[in-house]
N, C-alpha and C positions, 0 to 999 in steps of 0.2 A: 504494500500500500504506500502511495506517495502522498505526503502532506506538506503544508507550508512549515518552514522552520523559522518561526517568528519569536522564539523564546531561547535562542542560544543553545539548542540541543547539540550534543556531541555523540559520535559513534560509541555505542555501548550503553548509552543512557536508557533507563527504563521509564516508561510512561504509561498513561492510561488513555485508551482510545475513547473519545466522546463524539457523538453526532448530535448536532442541533438541526432540527428539521422544521421548515416553515410549511405548515399545513395549507396555507393559502396559495403559495407559489409552487410547492413541490420541490423546493431547493433545499439541499442538505449541505451543511458545512461540517467537515470532519476535522478533528484536532487531536493533538496529543497533550495531555495535562500532566503536570508534575505530581498531582495528588489524585487519589481516586474520586470518582463522582459520588455524590450523595443525593438521596431523595429530597425533594423540596419541602415535604411536610414533616416527616419524622427525622430527617437528616441522617438516615441509615446509610453507611458506606455500602456501595454496590459496584461490583466489577462488571456485571452484565445486567441488562434489562432497562426498563423505563425508569427514569429518574424524576420526571415530572414535566409540567408545562407551565408556560406563562403566555397567556393570550393564544396566539397562533403558532408559537414556537414550542416544540417538545424536545426534550433531551434524553438520549439513551446512552448507556455505557456499553462498550463492546470489548472489554477485556484489557489485558496487559500486552504491551508491545515493547520491543527493543529497537533502538535506532541502529540501522545497519549501514547506511550510506548517506553522505551529505552531497548536495549539489549547490555549491556556493554561488555559481553564476545565476541560478534561478531562485535561490533562497528556499529551496525545497529539500526534503529528505525522504529516504525510504525507511519504512519500519516493518518489522516482522512480528506479526501477532503470535503470541505464545498460547499454548493450551496444555492441559493435563499436567503431568509431573514437572516439565520445564517451567510452566507458568507458576505453579505452587512454589517451586524452589526459588525462582526469581522474586516472587512476591515476599517470601520469608526474608530473603536478604534485604529487600527494600524496606520492609517493615522494621527489621532490626536497626537499620541505619536511620530511620525516620520516626521512631517512637510509636509504632503501631503494633498490635498483636494480630496473629493469624492462628485460626483453629486448625484442626486436622483436615477439614474439608477445603481449606484455603480461603475461609471467610475472614475479612478484615474487621478489626475492632480498634477503636481509639483508646 
């Protein structure tokens, strides 16, 4: 997946894939966030699934990804979405470094 690199990402950085979807226009904007998404009502951290909406914009979480390549001329980057054991292992490392907890199933807690 290719995304805009507007936050100084480096190869090897771990991030959280988010999608903001405009239900009026059908336009989606995908981004990589430095922190996991959270639901807009309960503020529950969520790696995948619907996070909430505001007017005609809905936000969904699509898991964990690692930056694999940078394209300095275009300001974009390539990310590889992780799944299964590699995702849980990467998530545990990220959680240890950032003050979060992860249960056996890979669910994040603050």
